[in-house]
N, C-alpha and C positions, 0 to 999 in steps of 0.2 A: 429412679422405679419406671421412666422413659426406657432404660435402656432393660429394666428386666422386660418391661412388654415389650419392648423390639426383638429381643432374643426369645420371648418365648414366639412370636407372631413367625419367625425366620423356622423355628423348630419345626411350631403346628404344621405350615403349609409344607415343608421338606417331609412329614413323617406322613402327613394327610394329603398326597397330589388328589385335584379336583379329576372326575371321571372326565375323561374326553365324551365328548358326545357321542354315541352310536349311532354311525351309520344309517343311511333308510336302507331298507328292502332284506334286513336279513328274515324278514315273513315279509309276506305280501298281504298288505292291510284287505282286513275283511269290505268283503264284494257290497256295494249300494244298493239300496232298497229296490231302485227301479232299471229298468233298462232303456234308461235317456240315452240321447246318444252322447251328449258328452259325460256321461256315467261309464257306455261300452269305450270312448275313447281313452279315456281312465283307466280304464282297469287294462288294456291293452297297452298301455305305458309303464303301470307296476308290473305287469309280468314280464317287459321289457327289464325293468329295474333288476326284480328279483332272482332273473338268470343273470344280469352282469353281476349282483353284488359274486350271485355264488360261481361264477367264470372266473371271474376273477380275484376271489379269497385266496391268500396264502399265496400266490405267483411270487415266485423267486426271482432271481436275476438271471438264472437260466431259461428260466421261461420265457420272459417278458424278452430277451432279446432273441430268442430260436426265431428261425425264416425256416419255410421247408426248403426255400431255392432261394439265388440270389436274386432272381424277377419278384418276389414274393414280399410283402410287409412284411415284419418281424411284429411280434406280439406286442408291443411298444407304439408299433407306428400305427397297427390297429386300434390300440384303444386311443391314440391322439387323434385319429379317423373316429373313432364313438364318440369323444367327446366333443367334437366341431358339431358332430350331428346334433349333439345333446342340445348345443346352443341352440340350434337351429327349431326346436322343437320346442323349449323354452320360448323361443322369441314370437315365432308365431301367432301365438292367441292374441299379441298384445301389436303385431305385424311389424315387430321390429325389426328394423334390416339388417341383414346379416354383412357384415361386410367383409371383402375378400381384395386381397389372400389375407388368409390368415396361419399363427406358424403358432404350433402347440410344440413346440420343440426342447422349450427349454421345462417343459412341465414334467414332473418322476411321476412315477406307476402312482406312488401312492396319492398326488395330488390329482393326478388326472383322473383315477378310480373315486376319490371321493366325490370331487367338484361334476364330473357324471354323474354321480347319483344324486345328487344336491339337485342339479336339472331337472330330470325327470321327476323325481318329487315333488317338485316346485312348478313342471309342466304339469304333471297329472292334477295338481291339485288348483291350478288354473283352468282344469276343464272340467274338473267335477260340476254336475250337476246341471253344466251349460244345453241350450235349447237349440235346436237345428237352426233358427234363426242366431243366435248369437255366432256360428260359424260362418256365416258371412262376411263378417268382420276380422278374420282370422287369416292370414296372409303368410306363405314363403317369400321374404321378399330378398332379395342376393342383389348387391353394390358393390358395383367395383368401379371405386371416382366417386363420379357425381351421378354415375347411370346406375339405376334401380333398375330391375325385372322383379315384379311379380308373379304368386302362382298359387292358386283358390288352397286352403287345406287337402284337399285330395292328395296333392302330389306330394304331403308328408307323409298319407299313413302309407301310401304305395312307396314312398319312394325312403326318407331315411329312417323313420321308426320302421319299417319292413327292414331296411339294409343294416339296423342297428341289430337288429334279430339275429340275422343272417352274421354278418360279423361274430355277434355276442357265440356263436357256435362255433363257429372258426376256433374262438380262443378254446373252449372247453376240449374243442379235438385237438389241438395242439397241446395242449397241457399234455395230456394224456399222450402224445408222443414222445413229450418230456421227462414222463414217468411221475409225475402230477396230478393226478387226476383230481377230478373236485369231490366233494364229498358225498359218498355213495347215497345218503339217509335225506338229500335235500328233493325234496318232492315237486315238481316243476308246478303237477294235474293240482296237487293242494297245498302251493304256495308255501309248505310247511319244509321244517325239518324234523323227518322222525326221531327219534328218540330212542 
């Protein structure tokens, strides 16, 4: 009886694989009910997440190994850079130090993509609904050894958040060069994929 039950369980698991959890930002979430400061920042992060999702969806080895010149970053190196900044975006609301130097070279394309999207979603949720006074406690902190250098959240907006948007646009352009453009039905204006 136990053997039959075990055999049934094995057959069931092999024929009914669990669906992997869908990554965030296939579509942009519904917008908040008001334009409070936390909601605006959350929406900016969501906009980045949506763009990043589609800029990196379906990249091939040809795409992520491409570099326009010897001096420039490859798409994979750009993904590593964006991932590092997504960690900083996630750490800022809790003023968690960003320990330097950081090395993301061992992460695969799939890991970088998934971890970046998850970081962005968590960062968006961390600021959603926050009031202006809450942002006073947010900080970007760089730590090298025992030395910490703090910056206000303002630097994150014009720094890491804007830089991630910039680099996501680079990935979109570079994948066109390699012959693998993003889905033409993606609408960054509506945050949806046209049917």
